[in-house]
C-alpha positions in Angstrom: 3.2 4.4 -1.0 1.4 4.6 -1.3 -0.3 2.1 -0.1 -3.8 1.2 0.0 -6.5 0.0 1.7 -9.8 0.9 3.2 -9.1 4.5 4.3 -10.7 5.7 7.6 -12.1 9.5 6.9 -9.8 11.7 9.0 -9.9 15.3 9.5 -7.7 17.6 11.3 -9.9 18.5 14.1 -10.8 14.8 14.7 -6.6 14.3 14.8 -6.1 17.2 17.2 -9.0 16.2 19.4 -7.1 12.5 19.4 -4.1 14.1 20.5 -5.7 16.4 23.4 -7.3 13.5 24.6 -4.0 11.2 24.6 -1.9 14.0 26.3 -4.7 14.3 28.9 -4.7 10.5 29.5 -3.3 8.9 32.6 0.2 8.0 30.8 1.0 11.2 30.5 1.3 11.2 26.6 0.5 9.2 23.3 3.5 6.4 23.9 3.1 3.7 26.3 3.4 4.3 29.9 7.0 4.3 31.4 6.2 1.4 33.9 5.4 -0.6 30.5 1.3 -1.6 31.8 0.4 -0.1 28.1 1.2 -0.4 24.5 -0.1 2.2 22.6 -1.0 1.0 19.0 -1.8 2.8 15.8 -2.7 1.4 12.3 -5.2 2.4 9.7 -6.7 -1.0 8.5 -10.3 -1.5 8.6 -11.8 -4.0 10.6 -13.1 -6.1 7.8 -9.6 -6.3 6.0 -7.2 -9.5 6.4 -4.8 -7.2 8.4 -7.7 -5.7 10.6 -8.8 -9.3 11.5 -5.5 -10.5 12.1 -4.1 -7.8 14.3 -7.2 -7.6 16.0 -6.3 -11.4 17.1 -3.2 -10.1 17.9 -4.1 -7.9 20.3 -5.9 -10.6 22.3 -3.0 -12.8 22.1 -0.8 -10.2 23.2 -2.9 -9.2 26.0 -3.3 -12.8 27.1 0.6 -13.4 27.2 1.2 -10.2 29.0 -1.0 -10.1 32.0 -1.6 -6.5 33.5 -0.6 -4.9 30.3 -3.6 -3.4 28.1 -3.2 -2.3 24.3 -4.5 1.0 23.5 -5.6 0.8 19.6 -6.3 4.1 18.0 -7.6 3.6 14.4 -6.1 6.3 12.4 -6.6 7.2 8.6 -3.9 6.5 5.9 -3.5 10.3 5.0 -3.9 11.2 8.7 -0.9 9.1 9.5 0.7 9.9 6.0 0.7 13.9 6.5 1.1 14.1 10.2 3.7 11.3 11.1 6.7 13.6 10.9 5.2 16.0 13.9 3.7 13.4 15.7 6.7 11.1 16.1 8.9 14.3 17.1 6.6 15.1 20.0 5.5 12.9 23.4 2.4 11.9 21.6 4.1 9.1 19.5 2.6 6.0 20.0 4.5 2.8 21.1 4.0 1.0 17.8 2.7 2.3 14.6 1.6 1.2 10.8 3.4 3.3 8.3 3.7 3.3 4.9 7.1 1.9 3.3 9.6 3.3 1.0 12.2 6.2 0.4 9.6 9.5 0.8 8.0 7.9 3.8 9.7 5.1 6.2 12.9 6.4 4.7 12.5 9.8 5.4 11.5 9.1 9.0 14.7 7.0 9.5 16.8 9.5 8.1 15.6 12.2 10.4 16.1 9.9 13.5 12.6 9.4 14.6 12.1 5.4 13.9 14.1 2.8 16.1 16.7 0.6 14.6 15.2 -2.8 14.8 18.4 -4.7 13.5 19.1 -6.6 16.6 15.6 -7.5 17.2 15.3 -8.9 13.3 18.3 -11.2 14.1 17.2 -12.1 17.6 13.9 -13.1 16.8 14.2 -14.5 13.1 12.6 -11.9 11.3 15.1 -11.4 8.8 15.0 -15.1 8.0 11.3 -14.9 7.6 11.2 -12.3 4.9 12.4 -12.9 1.2 14.9 -10.7 -0.1 12.4 -8.5 -2.3 9.9 -8.0 0.8 13.1 -7.2 2.9 14.1 -4.0 0.5 11.3 -1.9 1.9 12.3 -2.9 5.6 15.9 -1.6 5.5 17.1 2.1 4.9 20.8 3.5 4.6 21.7 6.9 6.5 20.1 8.8 3.2 17.0 7.4 3.8 17.3 5.0 0.6 15.6 1.7 0.9 17.4 -1.7 0.5 20.1 -1.8 2.5 21.4 -0.4 5.9 19.5 -1.1 8.8 16.2 -2.5 9.9 13.5 0.0 10.5 10.2 -1.5 9.6 8.8 -5.0 9.8 6.3 -6.0 7.3 4.2 -9.2 8.5 2.2 -9.5 5.2 2.7 -8.4 1.4 0.8 -6.7 -1.1 0.4 -5.9 -4.9 -1.7 -4.4 -7.5 -4.1 -6.8 -9.6 -7.4 -6.6 -11.7 -10.6 -6.9 -10.2 -13.7 -8.1 -12.2 -17.2 -8.9 -11.7 -17.8 -12.4 -13.0 -21.5 -11.8 -13.7 -21.1 -8.5 -15.7 -18.3 -10.7 -17.9 -20.7 -13.3 -18.5 -23.5 -11.0 -19.2 -21.6 -9.1 -22.1 -19.9 -12.1 -23.1 -16.6 -11.1 -22.6 -13.8 -13.5 -21.6 -11.2 -13.0 -18.9 -8.3 -11.4 -20.7 -4.8 -13.1 -20.8 -3.2 -10.5 -22.9 -3.1 -6.7 -22.8 -5.1 -6.5 -26.6 -7.6 -8.7 -25.1 -8.0 -6.4 -22.2 -8.4 -3.3 -24.0 -11.1 -5.6 -26.4 -13.0 -6.2 -23.2 -13.4 -2.5 -22.0 -14.3 -1.7 -25.8 -17.1 -4.1 -25.2 -18.4 -2.5 -21.9 -18.0 1.3 -23.2 -19.8 0.4 -26.7 -22.5 -1.1 -24.5 -22.7 1.9 -22.5 -21.1 0.8 -19.3 -17.9 2.5 -18.0 -15.4 -0.3 -17.8 -13.2 0.7 -14.9 -13.6 2.0 -11.6 -11.5 4.8 -10.6 -10.3 7.2 -8.1 -8.2 10.6 -8.9 -8.1 12.2 -5.8 -6.0 9.7 -4.3 -3.3 6.8 -5.1 -5.5 4.6 -7.7 -5.3 6.6 -10.9 -1.7 7.2 -10.5 -0.9 3.6 -9.6 -2.6 2.6 -13.2 -0.3 5.1 -14.9 2.9 3.4 -13.4 1.2 0.0 -14.0 1.2 0.7 -17.8 4.8 2.3 -17.8 6.0 -1.3 -16.1 4.3 -3.2 -19.1 6.9 -1.4 -21.1 9.8 -1.8 -18.7 12.3 -3.9 -16.7 14.0 -4.2 -13.5 16.9 -2.0 -14.3 14.1 0.9 -15.3 12.7 0.4 -11.9 15.7 0.3 -10.2 16.8 3.7 -11.6 13.7 5.2 -10.9 13.4 4.0 -7.2 17.0 3.2 -5.9 18.8 6.0 -7.9 20.9 3.4 -9.7 20.7 5.1 -12.9 19.5 8.2 -15.0 15.7 8.5 -15.3 14.2 10.2 -18.5 10.6 10.7 -17.8 10.2 11.0 -21.8 11.4 7.6 -22.3 9.1 5.2 -24.2 7.9 3.6 -20.8 6.7 6.8 -19.0 5.5 8.3 -22.5 3.4 5.0 -22.8 2.4 5.0 -19.6 0.8 8.5 -19.4 -0.4 8.6 -22.9 -2.2 5.5 -22.9 -4.1 6.4 -19.6 -5.2 9.8 -21.2 -6.3 7.6 -24.3 -8.1 5.4 -21.9 -10.0 8.7 -20.5 -10.5 9.7 -24.2 -12.3 6.3 -25.1 -14.7 6.4 -22.0 -13.1 3.5 -20.2 -12.9 6.1 -17.2 -15.7 8.2 -16.0 -14.9 11.9 -16.5 -15.9 13.0 -12.8 -13.3 10.6 -11.4 -10.9 12.9 -11.3 -12.3 14.2 -7.7 -13.2 10.4 -6.4 -11.5 9.0 -3.4 -10.2 5.7 -3.3 -12.9 4.4 -0.7 -15.5 5.5 -3.2 -14.1 3.8 -6.1 -13.9 0.6 -4.0 -18.0 1.0 -3.1 -18.8 1.6 -6.6 -17.2 -1.7 -7.3 -18.6 -3.4 -4.6 -22.1 -2.3 -5.3 -21.7 -3.8 -8.8 -21.6 -0.6 -10.5 -18.3 -0.9 -12.5 -16.9 -4.5 -14.2 -13.2 -4.0 -13.6 -11.1 -2.5 -10.7 -7.6 -2.1 -10.7 -6.1 -2.1 -7.5 -4.3 -3.6 -4.6 -4.8 -6.8 -2.4 -5.7 -4.7 0.4 -9.0 -4.6 -0.9 -9.4 -8.4 -1.1 -10.5 -8.9 2.3 -13.0 -6.3 2.1 -14.4 -7.8 -1.0 -14.6 -11.1 0.3 -16.8 -10.0 3.3 -18.9 -7.3 1.5 -19.7 -8.6 -2.1 -23.0 -10.5 -1.9 -24.9 -10.1 -4.9 -22.3 -11.2 -7.7 -19.4 -13.5 -8.1 -16.2 -11.6 -8.8 -12.5 -12.7 -9.2 -8.9 -11.3 -10.0 -6.0 -11.6 -12.4 -2.8 -10.3 -13.1 -2.4 -7.2 -15.1 -2.2 -8.7 -18.9 0.8 -8.3 -20.9 3.5 -7.4 -18.0 5.8 -9.2 -15.9 5.9 -6.3 -13.6 3.2 -4.9 -11.4 3.2 -2.5 -8.3 3.7 -4.4 -5.2 6.2 -5.0 -2.5 6.4 -6.1 1.2 3.2 -4.8 3.1 3.1 -1.4 5.3 5.5 -1.6 8.2 5.3 -2.0 12.0 7.8 0.6 13.1 8.8 1.9 16.7 9.0 5.4 17.3 12.0 6.5 18.7 10.1 8.1 21.5 8.1 5.0 22.6 8.1 4.2 25.9 7.5 0.9 25.9 9.6 -0.8 22.9 10.2 -4.1 24.2 6.5 -4.2 24.4 6.3 -3.3 20.5 8.8 -5.8 19.7 6.6 -8.7 21.4 3.5 -7.5 19.5 5.3 -7.3 16.0 6.6 -11.1 17.4 2.9 -12.1 17.6 1.9 -11.0 14.3 4.8 -13.0 12.5 3.5 -16.1 14.3 2.0 -18.9 12.4 -1.6 -18.4 13.9 -1.9 -14.8 13.1 -0.4 -15.4 9.6 -2.7 -18.1 8.9 -5.5 -15.5 9.9 -4.1 -13.2 7.2 -3.9 -16.0 4.4 -7.7 -17.5 5.1 -8.9 -13.5 5.2 -7.5 -12.5 1.6 -4.2 -11.2 2.9 -1.0 -12.2 1.8 1.0 -13.7 4.6 4.8 -13.8 4.4 5.0 -16.8 6.7 1.9 -18.8 6.6 1.5 -22.5 6.5 0.2 -23.2 3.1 -1.6 -26.2 4.0 -3.4 -24.0 6.7 -4.8 -21.5 4.0 -8.2 -23.5 3.0 -9.9 -20.8 1.3 -10.2 -21.2 -2.4 -9.8 -17.2 -3.3 -7.2 -16.7 -0.8 -5.0 -19.5 -2.4 -5.6 -18.0 -5.8 -4.2 -14.7 -4.4 -1.1 -16.1 -2.7 -0.3 -17.9 -5.8 -0.4 -15.2 -7.9 1.9 -13.3 -5.5 4.0 -15.9 -5.5 4.0 -16.0 -9.4 5.1 -12.0 -9.3 7.9 -12.8 -6.4 9.4 -15.4 -8.2 9.6 -13.5 -11.7 10.8 -10.3 -9.5 8.0 -8.6 -10.7 7.7 -6.4 -7.5 8.1 -2.9 -8.6 7.0 -0.9 -5.9 4.9 2.4 -6.1 5.1 5.4 -8.0 5.1 8.1 -5.1 8.0 6.4 -2.9 10.6 8.1 -5.2 10.8 11.4 -3.1 9.4 13.1 -0.4 6.0 14.6 -1.5 5.8 12.2 -4.3 2.6 11.2 -3.4 0.6 14.8 -3.7 3.0 15.6 -6.9 1.6 12.1 -8.6 -1.9 13.0 -7.5 -1.9 16.4 -8.9 0.0 15.4 -12.2 -2.5 12.3 -12.9 -5.6 14.7 -12.0 -4.4 17.2 -14.6 -4.1 14.5 -17.5 -7.5 13.1 -16.3 -9.4 16.7 -16.4 -7.5 17.5 -19.7 -5.5 20.5 -17.9 -2.3 18.9 -18.8 -1.2 16.8 -21.6 0.6 13.6 -20.9 4.1 15.2 -21.6 3.4 18.2 -19.5 2.3 16.0 -16.2 5.4 14.0 -17.0 7.7 17.1 -16.8 5.8 18.1 -13.5 7.0 14.8 -12.1 10.5 15.1 -13.6 10.9 18.7 -11.9 9.9 17.5 -8.7 11.8 13.8 -8.8 15.1 15.6 -10.2 14.8 18.4 -7.7 15.0 15.7 -5.1 17.7 13.5 -6.6 20.0 16.5 -6.5 20.0 16.7 -2.9 21.1 13.1 -2.6 25.0 12.6 -1.9 26.6 11.5 -5.3 
């Protein structure tokens, strides 16, 4: 996935320009120089996000502990890396270290293609494998077919993430709406806002948010075996079963009832988040990657969050991965940088700025909202409630889910038709896997 976060705007011309500049640099390529005096780092976290703040501190720590070595950080867009990574990593322009989305269709695919370095020895020697819980490790390891959950280590997350419901406390109080603890109460809350002329949900159909809501609704009717069948190919998947049908039909019903703006079909995730931050909408269903930004940017109202009501499972996993491209010229430096991001100091920065650290000192997390964020994640983790993301299940799944969900939002396809579209793409891919 999907995953999610402040997306830096990226267009093809800017990306090609960046590659051209990199190719013309003194190091002779996008990767670190062969004599080890440069570490080229790509990631797509915003500077105000928990990850952005923590990794900025990690860069300073790295340069302090590696005299004579410079970190060349290049901020990329999520969509930019998602669409171009296979091409770039198969060239001399590969960075030494890169943040990349986890899952079969992304990190798994690159691992299968031989574009990522096997980190198994480093994970054992440096203790990373002992710091990550089994559910978080799932997305770090991939077998020879690029399927997550077993095999070699190809990525290391230094944070975790999950989807939740954000809400505007002031608007809830103004409209007399209580924080819902059941799904029926959640629907009643949206009915109240809609009945008083306010669209309840900030939404974005042009990128990941809308598809994630469809999946969340399906998860409310599902169990672990259902998730494992879809995500890990451990059973047959029927896209017209009760759970998938409920998810697609309920989302269509939300559109019909005015819980979502009709023009949200073409809205991107960044614009959705900004609209919630501005106070336009009382509710936003999205990931913990927004948490630090909301803490930094919301000044005019109180806000809070809660787990999606009526569901023991939700979208979530270990965070996006640090991956070391096979063409990296400075692999040892990349390993050292990953190690710093796993240190208690950097983990505590994550925890106090709206991140979900994997190895922080709980006593060192003093921010009240951050404590709530981490506690809710622990609830999900303890209940084996992390169900990954819908687009992970096959290469091209991200675009497939965006298209199918947009058609439901616009009325160009029925819920059944959209599920059939997804089923065709999914089954075509599964048919290529070794039996």
